[in-house]
KOLVOMI-649273 format. One line per 3 residues: number of its first residue (from 1); their letters; for each residue x, z negated, y of C-alpha. Coordinates in pm, 1 decimal, decimal comma. Layout:
REM residues N
NUM> A> X:Z:Y | ...
This chain:
REM residues 482
1> MAE> 7978,4:917,7:11318,1 | 8003,3:549,5:11225,0 | 8317,9:389,1:11089,9
4> VLD> 8445,0:537,7:10762,7 | 8369,5:332,8:10451,5 | 8634,5:281,6:10188,3
7> VAV> 8388,0:357,6:9907,2 | 8021,9:456,9:9893,0 | 7854,6:381,8:9561,5
10> VGG> 7538,5:581,8:9495,7 | 7305,0:414,4:9246,6 | 7195,8:52,2:9229,2
13> GPT> 7163,3:0,3:8854,7 | 7399,9:-220,4:8650,9 | 7687,4:30,3:8668,0
16> GLW> 7675,7:74,6:9044,8 | 7624,4:-295,3:9110,4 | 7916,3:-401,8:8893,2
19> LAC> 8143,8:-139,7:9047,2 | 8049,0:-261,9:9395,7 | 8125,7:-619,6:9286,9
22> ELA> 8470,2:-521,8:9161,1 | 8553,6:-333,4:9478,8 | 8430,1:-608,7:9708,2
25> LAG> 8626,7:-869,1:9510,5 | 8942,3:-671,9:9593,6 | 8857,9:-657,5:9963,5
28> VRV> 8739,1:-296,6:9965,1 | 8472,7:-208,8:10222,8 | 8194,1:-79,0:10000,2
31> ELF> 7826,1:-3,1:10053,0 | 7571,0:80,4:9786,1 | 7295,5:340,8:9833,3
34> ERR> 6990,2:326,7:9607,7 | 6688,3:557,7:9626,0 | 6444,6:297,2:9490,0
37> VEA> 6292,7:70,5:9751,4 | 6223,9:-214,0:9508,6 | 6430,6:-357,0:9228,4
40> VRE> 6348,1:-233,9:8878,9 | 6086,0:-433,0:8689,0 | 6086,3:-251,6:8355,7
43> SRA> 6375,9:-301,1:8117,8 | 6492,1:-2,9:7917,7 | 6794,8:-193,9:7790,8
46> LTL> 6757,2:-536,1:7632,1 | 7103,1:-651,4:7526,3 | 7454,2:-716,4:7648,9
49> HPR> 7719,1:-648,4:7386,0 | 8034,7:-851,7:7317,4 | 8268,4:-644,0:7535,4
52> SLE> 8024,6:-650,2:7826,1 | 8014,4:-1030,2:7801,5 | 8394,4:-1026,8:7802,3
55> VLA> 8387,2:-810,8:8116,2 | 8168,7:-1071,1:8286,6 | 8392,9:-1352,6:8159,3
58> LRG> 8698,3:-1177,2:8305,9 | 8545,6:-1259,9:8644,8 | 8405,0:-1600,0:8552,7
61> LEG> 8041,4:-1489,8:8558,3 | 7938,0:-1515,1:8194,4 | 7761,7:-1848,4:8242,8
64> RFL> 7491,3:-1699,3:8466,2 | 7398,4:-1448,8:8199,7 | 7427,6:-1683,3:7902,4
67> ERG> 7186,4:-1924,4:8072,4 | 6921,1:-1652,6:8094,1 | 6976,9:-1476,5:7762,3
70> RPL> 6941,6:-1546,2:7392,5 | 7240,4:-1492,2:7159,1 | 7170,8:-1285,5:6847,2
73> PTG> 7444,6:-1289,9:6580,0 | 7346,6:-949,5:6440,9 | 7271,1:-601,3:6566,8
76> HFA> 7155,0:-277,4:6413,1 | 7278,0:74,2:6355,1 | 6994,0:328,0:6337,9
79> MLD> 6756,2:48,5:6233,7 | 6920,8:33,6:5889,3 | 6812,9:-254,0:5665,6
82> TRL> 7163,4:-402,9:5655,0 | 7231,6:-544,3:5998,1 | 7568,9:-555,5:6169,3
85> DFS> 7733,7:-897,9:6164,3 | 7882,8:-975,4:6505,5 | 7963,0:-1336,1:6411,7
88> VLD> 8296,3:-1237,9:6251,1 | 8436,3:-1045,6:6548,6 | 8749,0:-1147,0:6740,3
91> TRF> 8585,2:-1253,3:7064,6 | 8448,5:-1559,9:7239,0 | 8113,1:-1381,1:7227,8
94> PYT> 8047,3:-1295,2:6862,3 | 7689,3:-1186,4:6924,9 | 7469,7:-962,8:7132,9
97> LFL> 7293,4:-1135,3:7420,0 | 6923,6:-1055,3:7439,2 | 6864,6:-1015,8:7812,0
100> PQA> 6620,9:-766,9:7967,7 | 6780,7:-513,4:8200,9 | 6571,2:-631,8:8495,8
103> VTE> 6731,9:-975,7:8469,7 | 7079,9:-826,0:8431,3 | 7029,5:-619,2:8746,3
106> ALL> 6896,6:-916,8:8941,3 | 7201,1:-1127,1:8848,6 | 7441,7:-847,0:8936,2
109> EER> 7271,5:-789,5:9270,0 | 7294,4:-1160,6:9343,8 | 7669,3:-1145,0:9278,3
112> ARE> 7711,8:-831,7:9490,1 | 7541,5:-994,0:9787,8 | 7758,4:-1305,9:9746,4
115> LGV> 8062,1:-1080,1:9782,8 | 7923,0:-918,6:10095,7 | 7819,4:-583,0:9952,1
118> VIR> 7574,9:-400,2:10177,9 | 7289,4:-265,5:9963,9 | 7082,7:6,8:10126,5
121> RGH> 6757,7:66,0:9939,4 | 6529,6:362,2:10000,4 | 6827,9:594,4:10058,4
124> TVE> 6826,2:928,3:9872,5 | 7141,8:1142,2:9880,1 | 7065,1:1510,0:9945,0
127> ALR> 7394,8:1661,3:10061,3 | 7761,8:1600,9:9984,4 | 8073,4:1759,1:10131,2
130> QDE> 8428,9:1652,3:10072,5 | 8768,3:1737,2:10221,4 | 9121,3:1606,7:10172,4
133> AGV> 9050,3:1286,5:10364,4 | 8700,9:1182,9:10258,5 | 8342,8:1259,8:10162,8
136> DLE> 8035,4:1306,7:10381,9 | 7696,7:1206,1:10242,5 | 7362,5:1290,7:10400,8
139> GSA> 7011,2:1215,5:10293,5 | 6673,0:1068,4:10367,3 | 6578,0:706,6:10419,8
142> DAG> 6268,7:510,6:10513,2 | 6374,4:522,0:10875,9 | 6438,2:897,7:10872,0
145> TFR> 6778,7:1029,0:10772,3 | 7125,5:889,4:10722,5 | 7478,3:1023,5:10727,9
148> IRA> 7789,3:835,2:10623,7 | 8151,7:913,0:10552,8 | 8365,4:738,8:10293,5
151> RFV> 8715,3:782,1:10159,2 | 8568,7:797,2:9807,4 | 8219,8:831,4:9659,3
154> VGA> 8111,1:717,5:9314,6 | 7797,5:856,0:9153,5 | 7633,0:586,7:8945,4
157> DGA> 7293,4:740,7:9008,8 | 7176,9:802,6:8654,9 | 7098,7:1094,0:8429,0
160> RSA> 6969,2:1316,0:8710,9 | 7266,4:1229,0:8932,4 | 7256,1:1397,6:9272,5
163> VRR> 7623,8:1314,6:9322,5 | 7722,0:1492,2:9002,6 | 7514,2:1798,6:9086,5
166> LSG> 7628,5:1821,3:9448,7 | 7995,3:1777,6:9354,7 | 7974,7:2066,0:9107,8
169> IPF> 8073,5:1874,3:8792,9 | 7924,0:2051,8:8488,9 | 7706,0:1843,1:8255,9
172> PGT> 7697,5:2035,8:7928,0 | 7496,7:1928,4:7627,8 | 7159,5:1972,5:7460,5
175> DVT> 6803,3:1945,7:7588,0 | 6530,6:1725,4:7441,0 | 6430,7:1834,5:7089,6
178> RTA> 6237,6:1522,0:6986,7 | 6081,1:1224,6:7157,9 | 5988,1:869,2:7069,1
181> MLG> 5781,2:607,6:7248,4 | 5787,2:241,3:7332,6 | 5548,9:-17,3:7466,6
184> DVT> 5580,7:-371,1:7595,3 | 5254,7:-524,2:7478,7 | 5076,3:-841,5:7376,3
187> LGA> 5034,6:-879,5:6999,2 | 4744,6:-1079,8:6862,5 | 4899,1:-1084,3:6512,6
190> PPA> 5276,9:-1040,0:6549,1 | 5491,6:-991,4:6237,8 | 5645,4:-1299,6:6078,2
193> QPV> 5999,9:-1160,4:6102,2 | 6191,0:-1220,1:6427,2 | 6278,0:-848,7:6434,9
196> LGI> 6080,3:-604,5:6222,4 | 6218,2:-264,3:6130,5 | 6027,2:-15,1:5915,7
199> ATE> 6143,7:330,9:5807,7 | 5933,0:542,8:5573,8 | 5835,1:907,2:5527,9
202> RGG> 5560,0:836,2:5781,1 | 5814,3:742,3:6051,3 | 5984,5:437,3:6195,1
205> VMV> 5866,3:127,8:6382,7 | 6067,4:-155,7:6533,9 | 5903,4:-470,4:6674,2
208> VPM> 6112,2:-706,0:6891,0 | 5997,5:-1021,5:7075,9 | 6061,3:-982,1:7449,8
211> APG> 5920,6:-1302,0:7601,4 | 5651,8:-1554,9:7509,1 | 5346,5:-1348,3:7417,1
214> IHR> 5515,9:-1010,6:7474,7 | 5672,1:-776,7:7217,1 | 5839,2:-439,9:7242,9
217> IVV> 5728,7:-178,5:6991,3 | 5944,7:131,7:6946,1 | 5793,2:415,2:6742,4
220> NDP> 5949,0:728,4:6594,7 | 5646,6:929,0:6479,2 | 5713,9:1271,5:6321,2
223> LRE> 5362,1:1376,8:6418,8 | 5426,4:1300,2:6785,8 | 5797,4:1376,5:6825,5
226> QAP> 5726,0:1713,5:6991,1 | 5523,1:1553,5:7269,2 | 5683,2:1637,8:7606,1
229> VRE> 5901,5:1358,6:7737,5 | 5702,0:1348,2:8063,2 | 5365,0:1316,8:7887,8
232> PVT> 5234,6:963,0:7949,3 | 5203,8:734,6:7649,7 | 4864,8:573,4:7599,1
235> LEE> 4798,0:244,1:7426,0 | 4574,3:425,6:7178,6 | 4852,2:670,9:7088,5
238> LRE> 5099,5:386,9:7035,0 | 4844,9:191,2:6831,4 | 4751,6:484,4:6607,5
241> STL> 5113,5:572,2:6530,5 | 5207,5:209,8:6462,9 | 4907,0:160,1:6234,1
244> RIA> 4977,5:475,9:6034,3 | 5350,0:401,5:5991,2 | 5351,6:21,6:5957,1
247> GAD> 5006,1:-30,0:5807,6 | 4907,6:-262,1:6094,9 | 4881,9:-247,3:6471,2
250> FGM> 4958,4:-622,8:6503,4 | 4663,8:-674,8:6736,3 | 4822,6:-464,5:7009,8
253> REP> 4670,1:-501,9:7357,7 | 4746,6:-552,5:7727,8 | 5028,7:-300,4:7776,8
256> RWL> 5275,5:-395,3:8048,4 | 5486,4:-82,3:8019,6 | 5450,6:236,0:7811,2
259> SRF> 5718,5:504,4:7806,8 | 5831,1:814,3:7620,0 | 6198,2:899,5:7582,7
262> GNE> 6392,7:1188,0:7433,9 | 6722,5:1279,7:7274,0 | 6873,4:1485,0:7555,4
265> TRL> 7248,4:1448,9:7510,9 | 7509,4:1541,8:7771,0 | 7863,3:1451,0:7874,9
268> AER> 8019,8:1532,7:8210,6 | 8298,8:1786,1:8182,8 | 8514,6:1553,3:8391,1
271> YRE> 8463,2:1216,9:8557,6 | 8648,0:1304,9:8877,8 | 8623,3:1589,5:9126,1
274> GRV> 8860,8:1520,2:9413,2 | 8731,3:1212,5:9592,9 | 8409,2:1198,0:9391,3
277> LLA> 8387,0:1005,2:9063,7 | 8110,0:944,3:8809,5 | 8019,2:638,1:8603,6
280> GDA> 7746,2:531,1:8363,5 | 7450,6:759,1:8294,3 | 7569,0:997,5:8565,4
283> AHI> 7856,8:1077,8:8327,9 | 7688,2:1051,6:7986,6 | 7331,8:1048,7:7853,2
286> HFP> 7209,4:1019,1:7495,4 | 6929,0:894,9:7272,8 | 6904,6:518,3:7341,1
289> AGG> 7019,9:411,0:6996,4 | 7194,0:77,7:6953,8 | 7144,4:-31,1:7314,5
292> QGL> 7481,4:105,7:7422,3 | 7412,8:295,5:7745,4 | 7399,6:4,1:7989,7
295> NVG> 7699,3:-156,8:7823,2 | 7920,7:150,4:7836,3 | 7823,2:193,7:8201,9
298> LQD> 7938,1:-160,3:8284,5 | 8263,3:-93,6:8104,1 | 8309,3:236,0:8293,8
301> AMN> 8272,3:41,8:8617,6 | 8523,2:-222,5:8507,5 | 8779,4:47,1:8431,1
304> LGW> 8724,6:231,3:8757,2 | 8686,3:-64,1:8992,0 | 9038,8:-202,1:8990,3
307> KLA> 9192,0:146,5:8994,1 | 8992,5:257,7:9295,8 | 9072,1:-70,4:9471,6
310> AVV> 9441,7:-23,8:9393,7 | 9441,7:320,0:9556,6 | 9243,0:207,5:9860,3
313> KDG> 9409,1:-130,8:9920,9 | 9730,9:-159,6:9722,7 | 9915,4:166,4:9780,3
316> APE> 9871,4:294,3:9426,3 | 9908,1:672,3:9384,3 | 9580,6:866,2:9372,8
319> ALL> 9693,5:998,9:9034,2 | 9590,0:658,6:8898,8 | 9229,3:774,9:8936,0
322> DSY> 9295,3:1054,2:8686,4 | 9353,7:785,4:8423,3 | 8990,7:677,0:8465,8
325> SRE> 8857,5:1003,3:8324,9 | 9141,5:1017,5:8073,1 | 9054,2:670,9:7941,1
328> RRP> 8678,3:660,9:7969,4 | 8567,6:1015,3:7887,7 | 8680,4:979,0:7522,6
331> VGE> 8468,9:662,4:7509,2 | 8172,8:864,2:7636,3 | 8243,5:1131,7:7376,4
334> ALI> 8252,5:869,7:7099,7 | 7924,7:730,0:7232,7 | 7767,9:1075,8:7205,3
337> HNT> 7878,3:1112,7:6841,0 | 7763,0:760,8:6760,6 | 7413,2:808,9:6901,4
340> LAQ> 7376,5:1156,8:6750,2 | 7451,7:1005,0:6409,9 | 7193,3:732,7:6465,7
343> TAL> 6935,5:985,6:6580,9 | 6987,0:1188,3:6263,1 | 6941,2:872,1:6054,9
346> MGA> 6605,8:802,4:6217,9 | 6442,5:1104,2:6058,4 | 6159,9:1063,9:5810,0
349> TRE> 6254,1:1314,3:5539,7 | 6325,2:1209,7:5180,8 | 6686,0:1317,3:5227,1
352> TLA> 6728,8:1103,7:5537,3 | 6569,3:802,1:5371,3 | 6806,9:840,4:5076,5
355> LRA> 7101,9:855,3:5315,1 | 6975,6:545,3:5494,0 | 6955,3:354,5:5167,0
358> MLS> 7308,4:458,3:5073,6 | 7454,9:361,0:5411,2 | 7272,9:27,3:5405,0
361> GLL> 7443,1:-40,1:5075,3 | 7783,8:54,7:5214,3 | 7735,3:-176,8:5511,6
364> REP> 7719,0:-471,7:5273,7 | 8094,8:-426,1:5241,5 | 8235,6:-671,3:5502,0
367> ALN> 8521,4:-448,8:5619,6 | 8292,8:-152,3:5686,6 | 8031,7:-370,6:5852,7
370> RQL> 8294,3:-525,2:6077,8 | 8436,0:-186,3:6172,3 | 8097,5:-57,4:6284,4
373> ANN> 8012,1:-385,7:6460,4 | 8340,0:-360,5:6652,3 | 8247,9:-6,4:6748,3
376> IGA> 7897,3:-87,5:6870,6 | 8028,7:-396,5:7049,1 | 8304,5:-183,9:7214,9
379> LDV> 8578,3:-419,6:7097,7 | 8773,8:-133,6:6939,9 | 8842,7:51,2:7267,0
382> GYA> 9209,4:92,9:7353,8 | 9397,4:315,3:7596,1 | 9719,2:513,2:7612,9
385> PLE> 9999,0:360,5:7825,4 | 9967,0:391,3:8201,5 | 10257,0:491,2:8420,5
388> VPA> 10313,6:141,1:8552,9 | 10659,1:23,5:8667,2 | 10836,3:-183,4:8402,9
391> PEV> 11146,2:-403,6:8427,4 | 11462,0:-365,7:8223,0 | 11336,7:-534,4:7908,5
394> TLL> 11272,0:-426,0:7551,3 | 10917,8:-291,9:7561,3 | 10669,5:-303,0:7274,1
397> PEW> 10480,5:26,7:7312,6 | 10232,2:-56,5:7036,5 | 10078,4:-315,6:7267,5
400> SGR> 10018,8:-85,8:7563,4 | 9647,9:-35,3:7633,4 | 9525,3:-293,1:7384,0
403> RLS> 9225,8:-507,7:7469,6 | 9306,3:-877,4:7474,0 | 9061,8:-1141,4:7358,8
406> DVE> 9035,2:-1464,0:7556,8 | 9330,2:-1649,2:7406,0 | 9423,6:-2008,0:7485,7
409> LGA> 9733,7:-2034,6:7704,5 | 9772,1:-2408,7:7674,0 | 9569,3:-2718,9:7740,1
412> NTR> 9248,7:-2630,2:7927,4 | 9378,7:-2282,0:8013,8 | 9247,5:-1949,9:7890,8
415> LYA> 9361,3:-1594,7:7958,6 | 9038,4:-1471,2:8116,1 | 9036,4:-1755,3:8369,3
418> ALH> 9371,9:-1631,1:8498,1 | 9214,6:-1288,2:8554,7 | 8915,3:-1407,6:8758,7
421> PGR> 9065,7:-1285,2:9089,7 | 9084,3:-929,1:8952,2 | 9461,9:-902,6:8989,6
424> WLL> 9739,0:-803,2:8750,6 | 9882,0:-1089,5:8545,9 | 10246,4:-1125,8:8442,3
427> LGL> 10216,5:-1360,4:8147,0 | 10508,6:-1527,6:7973,9 | 10461,3:-1629,6:7610,1
430> GED> 10664,3:-1821,2:7356,7 | 10814,0:-2166,0:7329,4 | 11135,2:-2098,3:7525,4
433> ESR> 11036,0:-2182,2:7881,2 | 11397,2:-2166,0:7996,9 | 11400,8:-1787,8:7973,0
436> PLP> 11307,7:-1632,9:8307,6 | 11020,9:-1386,2:8328,6 | 11114,0:-1026,2:8411,0
439> RWE> 11168,9:-979,8:8781,6 | 10888,5:-790,7:8950,5 | 11022,9:-551,9:9212,3
442> PGW> 10814,4:-495,0:9528,2 | 10585,8:-196,5:9496,8 | 10270,3:-110,5:9315,3
445> PSQ> 10104,7:-317,4:9187,0 | 10197,6:-567,6:9456,5 | 9918,8:-813,2:9375,2
448> VKT> 10059,9:-968,2:9057,2 | 9992,8:-1324,4:8947,3 | 10261,0:-1491,5:8736,0
451> LRA> 10179,2:-1744,2:8465,4 | 10361,3:-1890,9:8169,5 | 10166,0:-2003,1:7865,6
454> RGS> 10227,6:-2365,5:7779,4 | 10276,2:-2400,0:7407,2 | 10150,0:-2174,7:7131,0
457> TRR> 9868,6:-1927,0:7187,2 | 9760,2:-1976,8:6824,8 | 9759,1:-1602,8:6771,8
460> GDL> 9969,1:-1470,6:6484,6 | 9962,5:-1116,4:6619,8 | 10149,8:-1234,4:6931,9
463> EGV> 10446,3:-1344,7:6721,8 | 10758,6:-1181,1:6861,2 | 10595,1:-1097,5:7196,4
466> GGL> 10782,5:-1250,3:7488,9 | 10524,7:-1163,9:7748,5 | 10262,3:-924,2:7875,8
469> LVR> 10170,0:-747,5:8194,6 | 9790,3:-762,4:8177,4 | 9570,3:-519,6:8368,6
472> PDG> 9281,0:-655,1:8577,5 | 9039,4:-532,5:8307,3 | 9201,8:-740,4:8033,3
475> HVG> 9393,3:-456,8:7866,9 | 9772,4:-466,6:7826,7 | 9980,9:-268,3:8074,9
478> WAW> 10300,0:-329,9:7883,3 | 10455,5:-597,4:7664,6 | 10812,2:-706,9:7605,6
481> AA> 10985,5:-858,3:7305,7 | 11064,0:-1225,4:7276,9
């Protein structure tokens, strides 16, 4: 057998690509195995949310995506009339970035190749066996068969994950009970509104501009919601439903992509089985409401990447990998509840429409709107403290696990720039530069960068904080008092 890989990532979508980038950045020998021969052309997801943009900024990559995307200051929850206001959120990226998934994947693949990641397309995993030292994968490829061994394997291979099935991780949940459809089409008479959302007793229609001359139409039609998810959508079906619900078909023609999708909802019982881990859709699937799936997958990968690298390269205990499931599975569970609620609100009964009207009214209250925008944007995610060595200082436990926004650390210096290498950061705060930073004893983590902020951070909530140990994903490991 060939040389043992450190990590084999199965699945070449955004989650797998970002995980491979994180591992390669840390010097981990990683290869990515993808069953598709060609890169994806269709784009199920269309937006990057604030926390995903922060994830990219933590590695200095946000510019590539901002150049290709279009910032939108608002988002939606269940297509309610009152939109979510992202402009008030505590982030450098107070918006969603409209960017088709195909472009996101292309940019991530470009980054992965820059870092030396080997991407093997046309490779389908068919067998998996693990022991105390590693995992064997076997499968078919264009050239015949392949067999590799890796210390760890990550399944980022989507809703029908072979890695999840072969590793024996249960995937409980509910089957499809209703379907909806979408089409990327040319409109001869597009609506005047930039984004059109209609919800009536006849159903729901959303129309979103994709590119010059191309719009996406998403239709929830009560008369067609029992159509099997694998039944192809026709242009005539999409046109008839849109016309009946919206009163116009907007001159629909020239379909580029038609698809039907369902509300199957599942969450992996655990995200780790020995040396096998799951991320993204392999760990959680749901009705695609609010554009959250791709984003949560990227954030799964960010959480897992530095931990797996620490175990492989930095001597961290393997128990650190248990914190991945402990931290991210509750996020997946919250995602399930969130999308189930949105699915229920997309019904066409009189009761549902009344509930929609009431919730739209409530969302005009700024505090409630901000809370839900933070939730959709994933800026409200925090974690319990990790078992990370701490010096003999007065700790501030309320800071442990908190997400940090990209604060200024002095002239021309920002926090996220200090985290670009993907290492831990020991950050001194406060005006008293004569006070020494806590001494870091040799051990894990050994790769710790030390930095002292010059001057005020201009953040009132950091008053009384003497310094922070910041995780590679921008969350606080621990904090000490000034």
